[in-house]
N, C-alpha and C positions, 0 to 999 in steps of 0.2 A: 711697530715701526720696523721697516726693513733695514738690514745692515749691509754695508758694502761687502763684496766677496771678490777675492782675487782668484780668477781662473787661470791657472798656469797650464799651458798646453805644449805638447811636444810630440814628435813623431818617432816611429821605429821602422826602419833604421833612421837615425837622425841626420837628415839633410833636407834641402828644400827643392832639389831637382831629382826626379825619378824617371824611370822608363815607362812608356805607355804599356799597359798590361800588368804592371806591378801591383801587388797587393800590399798595402801599407796599414799600419796600426797607428791611429791618432789617439793620444791620451789627453785627459784633462784632470788636473788636481785642483780641488776647491779648498781655499783657506779663508778663515774669517780674519777680522782685523787683528786678533791676537796671534795670528799665524798658526792656528790649530786647524787641522783638517776637519771639514764639516760636510755633511750631505745637504745640498740645497733642497728646498721643498719641491721645486720643479726644475728639471734639467732637460734640455733638448739640444740636439746638434743638427744643423742644416748644412748639407753638402751641395755645392753648386758645381756642376760639370762645365767643361769648356763651352758646351752649346747652350748654357744658361738654364738648363733644366735643374730644378732643385728637389732634393729629397730631405725630408725632416724626420728624425727619429726622436721619440720622447721616452725618457726613462720610465720604466714601469709599464709601458704600453708596447714598445717595440723591442724585440729580443736583440736587435743589432746594437743597441746602446747598452753596454755591459758595465756593471759595478764590480770593481776588483777588490775594493776595501773601502773603509770610511773615507769619503772625499776623493776617491780615485775611480775613474771611469775610462772606458775606451770604446772606440768604434773602428771596425775594419773597413777600408775603402779600396775598391778595385778601380785603379786608374785605367779604365777601358777606353780612354780617348786621350790623344795628345792635346796639350794646351794648359791654360791656367785653371786650376781648381781652387775653390774657396771653401773653407771649413769654418763655420761659426758656431761656437758653443754659447748658450744662453741659460743662465740660472735665474730663477725667480722665487718669490715667496719670502721667507724669513731672511735669506741671504741672496743678494742680487749681484750679478756680474756678467760680463760678456768678454769673450776672447775670439778673435778672428785671425785666420792665417791663410796666406796664399801658398799654393803648392804648384810647381811646374812639372808636368809630365811631358818629357821629350817624345815626339812622335817617332814611331818605328820607321826605319829606313827601308824595310821590306815592303814590296808592293802587295 
């Protein structure tokens, strides 16, 4: 039977509004119900750009989704368009959880 998983996500640098063209690092930490860091059986992150195109990275398949330590992961995102970006982390298998965050990239004022 699957157990609940808390996926705690955060950004570096930590804020919710960035500049178009900026490269950011989005982190996810996975905790079980006892608040111990654990590795989910399956982990993926889906990034939706402002034009609604989606890119999904799967841990163990895609090099873009990086494991830093037990229960700690990150993905780098190039905010190459202004607007609202959505980042959704999904864990499955033995431990299951979801975390979703909106990120705003301010469009450049340069023509």
